[in-house]
N, CA and C of each residue as an Amber inpcrd file, in Angstrom:
protein
   510
   0.8450000  -1.1780000   0.0000000   0.0000000   0.0000000   0.0000000
   0.8920000   1.2430000   0.0000000   0.5240000   2.2050000  -0.7880000
   1.3130000   3.4280000  -0.9250000   1.1720000   4.3130000   0.3120000
   2.2450000   4.9980000   0.6510000   2.2840000   5.8590000   1.8270000
   1.2150000   6.9430000   1.7730000   1.0320000   7.5390000   0.6340000
   0.0260000   8.6060000   0.5080000  -1.3760000   8.0720000   0.8010000
  -1.6530000   6.8570000   0.3730000  -2.9550000   6.2480000   0.6440000
  -3.1220000   6.0040000   2.1440000  -2.0620000   5.5550000   2.7830000
  -2.1110000   5.3310000   4.2340000  -2.3790000   6.6470000   4.9530000
  -1.6400000   7.6720000   4.5980000  -1.8050000   8.9790000   5.2510000
  -3.2110000   9.5470000   5.0440000  -3.7820000   9.3510000   3.8480000
  -5.1380000   9.8580000   3.5520000  -6.2080000   9.1160000   4.3320000
  -5.9510000   7.8290000   4.6030000  -6.9700000   6.9730000   5.2160000
  -6.5510000   6.4560000   6.5910000  -5.7260000   7.2320000   7.3020000
  -5.1080000   6.7090000   8.5190000  -6.0620000   6.4440000   9.6820000
  -7.3340000   6.7650000   9.5060000  -8.3120000   6.4710000  10.5580000
  -9.2140000   5.2840000  10.1920000  -9.0240000   4.7350000   9.0270000
  -9.8090000   3.5940000   8.5530000  -9.1680000   2.3030000   9.0780000
  -9.7790000   1.7410000  10.1070000  -9.1640000   0.5910000  10.7850000
  -8.9090000  -0.5770000   9.8470000  -9.8780000  -0.9290000   9.0390000
  -9.7020000  -2.0800000   8.1540000  -8.5610000  -1.8660000   7.1580000
  -8.5030000  -0.6800000   6.6060000  -7.4430000  -0.3660000   5.6580000
  -6.0780000  -0.3330000   6.3520000  -6.0480000   0.1950000   7.5800000
  -4.7790000   0.2750000   8.3150000  -4.3330000  -1.1190000   8.7780000
  -5.2770000  -1.9980000   9.0830000  -4.9130000  -3.3890000   9.4060000
  -4.2220000  -4.0230000   8.2050000  -4.7480000  -3.7510000   7.0320000
  -4.1330000  -4.2810000   5.8160000  -2.7330000  -3.6790000   5.6280000
  -2.6210000  -2.3840000   5.8180000  -1.3300000  -1.7020000   5.6200000
  -0.2600000  -2.2540000   6.5600000  -0.5690000  -2.3650000   7.8490000
   0.4470000  -2.8170000   8.8050000   0.7030000  -4.3240000   8.7140000
  -0.2330000  -5.0500000   8.1200000   0.0260000  -6.4820000   7.9160000
   1.0220000  -6.6860000   6.7800000   1.1010000  -5.7030000   5.8780000
   2.0730000  -5.7550000   4.7820000   3.4270000  -5.1980000   5.2120000
   3.3950000  -4.1300000   5.9970000   4.6320000  -3.4900000   6.4670000
   4.3620000  -2.9400000   7.8700000   4.8630000  -3.6510000   8.8600000
   4.5780000  -3.2990000  10.2520000   4.9050000  -1.8650000  10.6190000
   6.0210000  -1.3650000  10.1070000   6.4330000  -0.0080000  10.4800000
   5.5420000   1.0880000   9.9110000   4.6000000   0.7200000   9.0430000
   3.6280000   1.7180000   8.5900000   2.7100000   2.1440000   9.7330000
   2.8460000   1.4950000  10.8770000   2.1250000   1.9320000  12.0740000
   2.4470000   3.3950000  12.3760000   3.6100000   3.8410000  11.9590000
   4.0030000   5.2310000  12.1660000   2.9860000   6.2000000  11.5720000
   2.3290000   5.8110000  10.4990000   1.4770000   6.7340000   9.7540000
   0.0030000   6.6220000  10.0950000  -0.3810000   5.6350000  10.8850000
  -1.7980000   5.5030000  11.2270000  -2.1550000   6.5340000  12.3040000
  -3.4210000   6.7770000  12.4860000  -3.8650000   7.7840000  13.4530000
  -3.4500000   7.3990000  14.8760000  -3.3790000   8.4080000  15.7400000
  -3.0370000   8.1420000  17.1450000  -4.0270000   7.1610000  17.7620000
  -5.2640000   7.3000000  17.3820000  -6.3060000   6.4050000  17.9060000
  -5.9910000   4.9510000  17.5490000  -5.5760000   4.7130000  16.3170000
  -5.2650000   3.3500000  15.8910000  -3.8960000   2.8850000  16.3990000
  -3.0150000   3.8020000  16.7240000  -1.7480000   3.4190000  17.3560000
  -2.0010000   2.9450000  18.7860000  -3.2060000   3.1790000  19.2780000
  -3.6160000   2.7320000  20.6080000  -4.6200000   1.5750000  20.5150000
  -4.7970000   1.0440000  19.3270000  -5.7330000  -0.0630000  19.1020000
  -4.9410000  -1.3770000  19.1160000  -5.2900000  -2.2660000  20.0340000
  -4.5200000  -3.5020000  20.1930000  -4.5050000  -4.3640000  18.9360000
  -5.6020000  -4.4440000  18.2250000  -5.6360000  -5.2530000  16.9980000
  -4.6440000  -4.7240000  15.9690000  -4.6560000  -3.4180000  15.7690000
  -3.7740000  -2.8060000  14.7720000  -2.3150000  -2.9660000  15.1880000
  -2.0270000  -2.6860000  16.4470000  -0.6410000  -2.7650000  16.9250000
  -0.1390000  -4.2060000  16.9030000  -0.9470000  -5.1520000  17.3460000
  -0.5150000  -6.5620000  17.3290000  -0.2820000  -7.0410000  15.8940000
  -1.1100000  -6.6010000  14.9750000  -0.9200000  -6.9690000  13.5700000
   0.4170000  -6.4240000  13.0690000   0.7090000  -5.1780000  13.4130000
   1.9790000  -4.5680000  13.0050000   3.1590000  -5.3080000  13.6320000
   3.0530000  -5.6420000  14.9080000   4.1530000  -6.3110000  15.6070000
   4.3700000  -7.7320000  15.1010000   3.3090000  -8.3830000  14.6830000
   3.4680000  -9.7270000  14.1050000   4.2640000  -9.6730000  12.8090000
   4.1750000  -8.5580000  12.1130000   4.9380000  -8.3750000  10.8700000
   6.3570000  -7.8970000  11.1700000   6.4880000  -6.9730000  12.1500000
   7.7860000  -6.3680000  12.4480000   7.7810000  -5.8210000  13.8770000
   8.5360000  -6.4670000  14.7540000   8.5980000  -6.0410000  16.1520000
   9.0710000  -4.6110000  16.3320000   9.8320000  -4.1120000  15.3550000
  10.3270000  -2.7390000  15.4440000   9.2100000  -1.7020000  15.3720000
   8.0240000  -2.1120000  14.9460000   6.8830000  -1.1950000  14.8850000
   6.4640000  -0.7170000  16.2800000   6.9540000  -1.3760000  17.3180000
   6.6150000  -0.9750000  18.6850000   6.8960000   0.5070000  18.9190000
   7.9060000   1.0220000  18.2780000   8.2630000   2.4330000  18.4250000
   7.0480000   3.3340000  18.2220000   6.1210000   2.9330000  17.3790000
   5.0100000   3.7910000  16.9970000   3.7080000   3.4700000  17.7340000
   3.7440000   2.5080000  18.6400000   2.5650000   2.1790000  19.4460000
   2.3620000   3.2550000  20.5160000   1.1550000   3.3390000  21.0120000
   0.8560000   4.3320000  22.0510000   1.6100000   4.0180000  23.3400000
   1.7640000   5.0170000  24.1570000   2.4110000   4.8520000  25.4620000
   1.6510000   3.8240000  26.2960000   0.3380000   3.8610000  26.2270000
  -0.4710000   2.9020000  26.9930000  -0.1280000   1.4630000  26.6070000
  -0.0200000   1.2090000  25.3130000   0.2600000  -0.1530000  24.8740000
   1.7070000  -0.5620000  25.1630000   2.6080000   0.3940000  25.2370000
   3.9910000   0.0840000  25.6040000   4.0890000  -0.3270000  27.0770000
   2.9990000  -0.1740000  27.7890000   2.9380000  -0.5940000  29.1860000
   2.2580000  -1.9390000  29.3660000   1.8860000  -2.5850000  28.2580000
   1.2120000  -3.8890000  28.3340000   2.2070000  -5.0090000  28.0270000
   2.2960000  -5.9270000  28.9410000   3.2900000  -6.9900000  28.8420000
   3.1500000  -7.8230000  27.5690000   1.9280000  -8.1870000  27.1950000
   1.7620000  -9.0250000  26.0060000   2.2230000  -8.3080000  24.7380000
   2.0620000  -7.0010000  24.6990000   2.5050000  -6.2080000  23.5450000
   4.0360000  -6.2120000  23.4790000   4.6690000  -5.9570000  24.6160000
   6.1410000  -5.9250000  24.6590000   6.7050000  -7.3000000  24.3220000
   6.1280000  -8.3490000  24.8740000   6.6240000  -9.7070000  24.6070000
   6.5180000 -10.0380000  23.1160000   5.4670000  -9.5820000  22.4810000
   5.2930000  -9.8130000  21.0520000   6.3850000  -9.0760000  20.2580000
   6.6570000  -7.8510000  20.6350000   7.6720000  -7.0590000  19.9260000
   9.0640000  -7.6550000  20.1040000   9.4190000  -8.0370000  21.3280000
  10.7940000  -8.4960000  21.5640000  11.0480000  -9.8890000  21.0030000
   9.9830000 -10.5600000  20.6120000  10.1590000 -11.8740000  19.9810000
  11.0080000 -11.7540000  18.7130000  10.7720000 -10.7070000  17.9300000
  11.5370000 -10.5300000  16.6860000  12.4960000  -9.3480000  16.7390000
  12.3120000  -8.4640000  17.7090000  13.1750000  -7.2840000  17.8290000
  13.4520000  -7.0400000  19.3200000  14.3320000  -7.8630000  19.9070000
  14.5290000  -7.7760000  21.3610000  15.0240000  -6.4170000  21.8490000
  15.6510000  -5.6530000  20.9900000  16.1370000  -4.3340000  21.3890000
  15.0020000  -3.3590000  21.6770000  13.8040000  -3.6420000  21.1820000
  12.6930000  -2.7090000  21.3650000  12.2100000  -2.6520000  22.8120000
  12.7980000  -3.4560000  23.6770000  12.4660000  -3.3620000  25.1010000
  12.7520000  -1.9490000  25.6100000  13.5770000  -1.2170000  24.8880000
  13.8700000   0.1680000  25.2810000  12.6070000   1.0270000  25.2850000
  11.5820000   0.6280000  24.5460000  10.3340000   1.3900000  24.4840000
   9.3500000   0.9860000  25.5790000   9.6610000  -0.0690000  26.3130000
   8.7520000  -0.5640000  27.3500000   8.6130000   0.4460000  28.4860000
   7.5160000   0.3530000  29.1710000   7.3040000   1.2140000  30.3450000
   8.3280000   0.8580000  31.4230000   8.5290000   1.7650000  32.3510000
   9.4700000   1.5070000  33.4510000   9.0490000   0.2620000  34.2380000
   7.7540000   0.0900000  34.3950000   7.2460000  -1.0880000  35.1150000
   7.6970000  -2.3790000  34.4180000   7.6240000  -2.3900000  33.0980000
   8.0120000  -3.5960000  32.3640000   9.5240000  -3.7580000  32.2710000
  10.2590000  -2.6730000  32.3910000  11.7200000  -2.7800000  32.4420000
  12.1620000  -3.3760000  33.7790000  11.2260000  -3.4600000  34.7080000
  11.4910000  -4.0740000  36.0100000  10.8570000  -5.4660000  36.0930000
  10.2940000  -5.9530000  35.0020000   9.6520000  -7.2660000  34.9490000
  10.6890000  -8.3000000  34.5200000  10.9590000  -9.2420000  35.3870000
  12.0270000 -10.2100000  35.1300000  11.7880000 -11.0040000  33.8500000
  10.5760000 -11.4550000  33.6270000  10.2950000 -12.2640000  32.4410000
  10.5730000 -11.4790000  31.1520000  10.1470000 -10.2370000  31.1240000
  10.3560000  -9.3910000  29.9460000  11.8480000  -9.1830000  29.7030000
  12.5570000  -8.7660000  30.7460000  13.9780000  -8.4520000  30.5690000
  14.8070000  -9.7080000  30.3090000  14.4610000 -10.8070000  30.9270000
  15.1970000 -12.0460000  30.6870000  15.0500000 -12.4750000  29.2320000
  13.8470000 -12.4120000  28.7210000  13.5960000 -12.7850000  27.3220000
  14.3710000 -11.8830000  26.3710000  14.3700000 -10.5970000  26.6580000
  15.0830000  -9.6600000  25.7950000  16.5980000  -9.8640000  25.8890000
  17.1080000 -10.0280000  27.1070000  18.5610000 -10.1770000  27.3170000
  19.1190000 -11.4550000  26.6940000  18.3100000 -12.4980000  26.5990000
  18.7840000 -13.7540000  25.9980000  19.2320000 -13.5430000  24.5520000
  18.5170000 -12.6840000  23.8440000  18.7880000 -12.4690000  22.4310000
  19.4610000 -11.1420000  22.1270000  19.4990000 -10.2790000  23.1290000
  20.0810000  -8.9450000  22.9450000  20.6430000  -8.5200000  24.2920000
  21.8790000  -8.9000000  24.5470000  22.5030000  -8.6290000  25.8380000
  22.4590000  -7.1730000  26.2430000  22.5240000  -6.2880000  25.2660000
  22.5140000  -4.8650000  25.5670000  21.2290000  -4.4110000  26.2500000
  20.2110000  -5.2370000  26.2480000  18.9670000  -4.8810000  26.9230000
  19.1890000  -4.6510000  28.4130000  20.2550000  -5.2120000  28.9540000
  20.5540000  -5.0050000  30.3770000  20.6620000  -3.5140000  30.6890000
  21.0920000  -2.7520000  29.7380000  21.2070000  -1.3000000  29.8960000
  19.8630000  -0.6910000  30.3050000  18.7660000  -1.2480000  29.8130000
  17.4330000  -0.7060000  30.0750000  16.7770000  -1.3060000  31.3110000
  17.3780000  -2.3430000  31.8660000  16.7900000  -3.0460000  33.0070000
  16.7760000  -2.1690000  34.2550000  15.8120000  -2.4430000  35.1060000
  15.7420000  -1.7290000  36.3840000  16.9730000  -2.0540000  37.2200000
  17.2120000  -1.2470000  38.2100000  18.3550000  -1.4620000  39.0910000
  18.2840000  -2.8440000  39.7520000  17.0890000  -3.2410000  40.1590000
  16.9300000  -4.5590000  40.7910000  17.3170000  -5.6790000  39.8350000
  16.9290000  -5.5550000  38.5710000  17.2450000  -6.6180000  37.6100000
  18.7040000  -6.6000000  37.1870000  19.3660000  -5.5010000  37.3330000
  20.8080000  -5.4620000  37.0770000  21.5610000  -6.2110000  38.1730000
  20.8270000  -6.5580000  39.2310000  21.4000000  -7.3270000  40.3330000
  20.7760000  -8.7260000  40.3940000  20.1080000  -9.1230000  39.3440000
  19.4790000 -10.4480000  39.2800000  20.4010000 -11.3850000  38.4950000
  20.8080000 -12.4670000  39.1210000  21.7820000 -13.3680000  38.4970000
  21.3000000 -13.9420000  37.1700000  20.0430000 -14.3430000  37.0910000
  19.5250000 -14.9380000  35.8490000  19.5650000 -13.9380000  34.6940000
  19.1040000 -12.7360000  34.9580000  19.0520000 -11.7110000  33.9190000
  20.4700000 -11.3400000  33.4740000  21.3560000 -11.1290000  34.4240000
  22.7280000 -10.7290000  34.0850000  23.4560000 -11.8550000  33.3600000
  23.2740000 -13.0910000  33.7890000  23.9160000 -14.2270000  33.0930000
  23.4510000 -14.2810000  31.6400000  22.1560000 -14.1260000  31.4260000
  21.6250000 -14.1640000  30.0560000  22.2160000 -13.0300000  29.2300000
  22.3160000 -11.8580000  29.8170000  22.8340000 -10.7050000  29.0850000
  24.3060000 -10.8830000  28.7250000  25.1260000 -11.2820000  29.7010000
  26.5650000 -11.3760000  29.4280000  26.9150000 -12.5780000  28.5630000
  26.0820000 -13.6060000  28.5820000  26.3210000 -14.7440000  27.6870000
  26.1300000 -14.3060000  26.2370000  25.2540000 -13.3310000  26.0300000
  24.9910000 -12.8100000  24.6930000  25.9600000 -11.7000000  24.3090000
  26.3090000 -10.8560000  25.2700000  27.2080000  -9.7160000  25.0180000
  28.0090000  -9.4540000  26.2990000  29.1810000 -10.0460000  26.3590000
  29.9880000 -10.0300000  27.5710000  30.2910000  -8.6590000  28.1350000
  30.5700000  -7.7240000  27.2640000  30.9840000  -6.3970000  27.7250000
  29.8640000  -5.6590000  28.4500000  28.6400000  -6.1210000  28.2910000
  27.5000000  -5.4740000  28.9490000  27.5500000  -5.6710000  30.4650000
  28.4910000  -6.4710000  30.9310000  28.6580000  -6.6460000  32.3750000
  28.8670000  -5.2940000  33.0610000  29.3120000  -4.3100000  32.3070000
  29.5260000  -2.9830000  32.8980000  28.2450000  -2.3960000  33.4760000
  27.0770000  -2.8880000  33.0630000  25.8080000  -2.3890000  33.5950000
  25.2360000  -3.2820000  34.6990000  25.9370000  -4.3410000  35.0270000
  25.5120000  -5.2040000  36.1300000  25.8390000  -4.5260000  37.4590000
  25.1840000  -4.9750000  38.5010000  25.4550000  -4.4250000  39.8290000
  26.8990000  -4.7210000  40.2380000  27.3900000  -3.9640000  41.1870000
  28.7380000  -4.1880000  41.7180000  28.8540000  -5.6220000  42.2340000
  27.8220000  -6.0660000  42.9390000  27.8350000  -7.4160000  43.5110000
  28.0620000  -8.4640000  42.4270000  27.3960000  -8.3250000  41.2990000
  27.5250000  -9.3230000  40.2390000  28.7920000  -9.1210000  39.4040000
  29.3060000  -7.9200000  39.3410000  30.5900000  -7.7000000  38.6650000
  31.7460000  -8.2590000  39.5040000  31.4200000  -8.6410000  40.7350000
  32.4090000  -9.2200000  41.6460000  32.2180000 -10.7370000  41.7560000
  31.3350000 -11.2980000  40.9500000  31.0400000 -12.7290000  41.0280000
  31.7900000 -13.4780000  39.9260000  32.6090000 -14.4040000  40.3330000
  33.5090000 -15.1070000  39.4160000  32.7640000 -15.8380000  38.2860000
  31.6920000 -16.5340000  38.6180000  30.9580000 -17.2940000  37.5900000
  30.4450000 -16.3760000  36.4840000  29.8660000 -15.2580000  36.8690000
  29.3350000 -14.3150000  35.8900000  30.4810000 -13.6890000  35.0880000
  31.5660000 -13.3820000  35.7680000  32.7380000 -12.8170000  35.0880000
  33.2600000 -13.7740000  34.0270000  33.3110000 -15.0430000  34.3480000
  33.8200000 -16.0320000  33.3840000  32.9000000 -16.1500000  32.1690000
  31.6020000 -16.1270000  32.4120000  30.6460000 -16.1750000  31.2970000
  30.8750000 -14.9630000  30.3900000  30.9930000 -13.7990000  31.0150000
  31.1770000 -12.5590000  30.2500000  32.4900000 -12.5800000  29.4710000
  33.5690000 -13.0010000  30.1250000  34.8760000 -12.9920000  29.4630000
  34.9770000 -14.0580000  28.3760000  34.2390000 -15.1590000  28.5230000
  34.2110000 -16.1610000  27.4490000  33.5340000 -15.5970000  26.2070000
  32.5950000 -14.7130000  26.4160000  31.8940000 -14.0940000  25.2870000
  32.7290000 -12.9450000  24.7040000  33.3630000 -12.1700000  25.5830000
  34.1620000 -11.0140000  25.1360000  35.1840000 -10.7150000  26.2290000
  36.4380000 -10.9720000  25.9360000  37.4650000 -10.8210000  26.9680000
  37.6020000  -9.3870000  27.4730000  37.0920000  -8.4200000  26.7280000
  37.1210000  -7.0270000  27.2030000  36.2680000  -6.8210000  28.4510000
  35.4020000  -7.7770000  28.7570000  34.5610000  -7.6840000  29.9530000
  35.4140000  -7.5570000  31.2130000  36.6210000  -8.0910000  31.1540000
  37.5270000  -8.0290000  32.3010000  37.6690000  -6.5930000  32.8080000
  37.6870000  -5.6390000  31.9100000  37.8290000  -4.2200000  32.2470000
  36.8000000  -3.7620000  33.2670000  35.6030000  -4.3570000  33.2390000
  34.4900000  -3.8690000  34.0540000  34.2650000  -4.6770000  35.3280000
  35.1480000  -5.6080000  35.6120000  35.0410000  -6.3810000  36.8480000
  35.5200000  -5.5270000  38.0200000  35.1730000  -5.9420000  39.2170000
  35.6460000  -5.2130000  40.3900000  37.1530000  -5.4090000  40.5350000
  37.7980000  -4.4810000  41.2090000  39.2500000  -4.5530000  41.4000000
  39.6440000  -5.8370000  42.1250000  38.8740000  -6.2220000  43.1200000
  39.2270000  -7.4310000  43.8820000  39.1040000  -8.6880000  43.0200000
  38.0950000  -8.7530000  42.1800000  37.9480000  -9.9260000  41.3190000
  39.0410000  -9.9460000  40.2410000  39.3780000  -8.7920000  39.7110000
  40.4740000  -8.7330000  38.7410000  41.7600000  -9.2660000  39.3620000
  42.0360000  -8.8550000  40.5860000  43.2540000  -9.3040000  41.2760000
  43.2250000 -10.8130000  41.4980000  42.0670000 -11.3170000  41.9080000
  41.9240000 -12.7640000  42.1270000  42.1580000 -13.5380000  40.8400000
  41.5790000 -13.0780000  39.7500000  41.7330000 -13.7640000  38.4670000
  43.1750000 -13.6840000  37.9560000  43.8150000 -12.5620000  38.1610000
  45.2250000 -12.4230000  37.7530000  46.1090000 -13.3900000  38.5420000
  45.8510000 -13.4970000  39.8530000  46.6200000 -14.4160000  40.6950000
  46.4320000 -15.8620000  40.2480000  45.1940000 -16.2100000  39.9130000
  44.9170000 -17.5840000  39.4460000  45.6640000 -17.8750000  38.1620000
  45.7160000 -16.9120000  37.2590000  46.3850000 -17.1590000  35.9750000
  47.9010000 -17.2860000  36.1680000  48.4470000 -16.6080000  37.1800000
  49.8880000 -16.7270000  37.4730000  50.2100000 -18.1160000  38.0080000
  49.2590000 -18.6860000  38.7720000  49.4760000 -19.9940000  39.3790000
  49.4360000 -21.1090000  38.3510000  48.7710000 -20.8700000  37.2410000
  48.6200000 -21.9300000  36.2310000  49.8660000 -22.1750000  35.4380000
């Protein structure tokens, strides 16, 4: 569907359902009312999770909407409400496929072993956003360094010293 046609008819739900089913990101051009319509937004997200950017603020606060978006575009967790950035299931799912999602996680989840392990297994250097407690944990450090040895830079001083001593002993 042509962009001009979408813009002219952006309040026609049936036509906009067709448009976003063909190209999810055309959600950008539908009316604000339809950007807040679950049917239209879910149709867009089923085509392209990146369309979440154009969903209403209200829908960015709904867990099922966010879970649908991060299935194909895990980085879009950045658009989630603060409440959902503190939801372990949401952040764990996103971090498994996009370690950088840890950056958006709540402070509590940056101190959650499951979430941090998933994030650093995917992108080791993201350990820099983990809590001090977890940056001082050897198991998590090893996971991160196996993924990206630069993660060592972001470990606590005491853990760095311990790891250096161990390598000297070997």
